N, C-alpha and C positions, 0 to 999 in steps of 0.2 A: 503494498498500499503504497509503500516512499519509496521517492528516486534522485536516488543520488546521484550524483554527475559532478567533475570539474576539475577528479584529478587527471595528472601525470607528469611527466617528471622537470625538475626543477635540480636549475644547480646551488649546490650549498650558497643562501646571504636571499634568495631569489623569493618570489609570491608564489602565490596563486589563493585560489578563492572555490569553496566550494558550492555545492550546491542542496539542498533537499523539495523535490515537491512531495506533493499528491491529489489526488485528485476526487479522494475519498473521506481524508484523516480535513478538520477543524482544524488544523492549528493552533489557533488560540482555546481552545478549546485542552489544551497539552503543555506541560513543558516537553523543548525538545531540542536532542542533545547531542555530541558526537560523541563515537570512539572514536576506537582505532586498534589496533592488531597488526604484529610485526610481527617477521615467520619466529616461530619457533616463543612465543612469548601469548601473552592472557591480552581479553582483549580489556581492555584500559577506558577507562571517561578521560574527557580533551574536555569538553566547553560542556556546557545549556544554560538555557534561559528558562526564566519558569511562564507559565504559562498568564497567570495573575501575581502586575508588576513587573514584571517584562525581567527584574534583576536577573545577575548575570551569575558564574563560577568558571570558570578558572582549573585546570592540575597545576600546581606549581611549575613543571615543566613546559609553559605555553603559556605560561601569565604574562603577558605584557608584550606577547606576540601575534598570537593570534585572537579576534575576537568572532562572539558569535551572533546577530543579531538573526531577526525576522519581520516574514510580513504576510501581516493579518489575512490579509484582502489579498493577496497572492495565494497565501496558502504555501506558504515559502520560507527559510531559515537559512542561511548564510554564515558559511565560516571562514572568514579575513586572513590566512594565514602567514605571517614574514616575516625573515630574517632568519629564513626555514632554514634547518639541519640536520647533518643525513642521518641522523636520528630519529628525526620525528616522520624518516619514511617506513609507511605505513602503509594495510587497506584500509581506508575513513570510513565511514556506517554513522548513516543517523538514525533516530532511536525519538520515542513518543512515550512516553506513558502521565504520572502522576504523584510522582511521589511526593514524600509529605520533602519537608525543607533539609532537613539532615540528613533523607537521603536519596539528595539529588547528586551524587557520584555511584549513586546502585547498581548497578546495572539489569540488575534482577523487577527493578521499578519500575520497569522501560517493556509497553508492551507489544510493539511494531518497532519495525525494524527494518531498513532498508537493506539494497543489498548489493553494496561499499564498492568502492570509488577506491582505486589502489594508485598512495605517495611516494613518490621517489624521486629525492634527494641524493645528488650526484657534489663526492669531496674536490 
């Protein structure tokens, strides 16, 4: 129900903008998040924007480099990624859920997932 796009190959220090859209979910009713999974590693939280109030949360590893935003009228959420590093290489997934504030970073609190888009950062 979620379609992620915008991944690709970029050099270290570059930027990419990921997008996630849905034709079936009403994004304004959900907290939207991005997670990522690198080869051989578990899926980890990257960023989220809450459905109520629009507050954001980021993983420490991406804080001050990534920005999550949403366009409720277009049912779209974006992840602007700047100053990319090789360690940002992963498949990025968008997700939708209704976690309580303290569980915003918890993967199991999200029930809808996109198919993932690959981001590769070369050194």
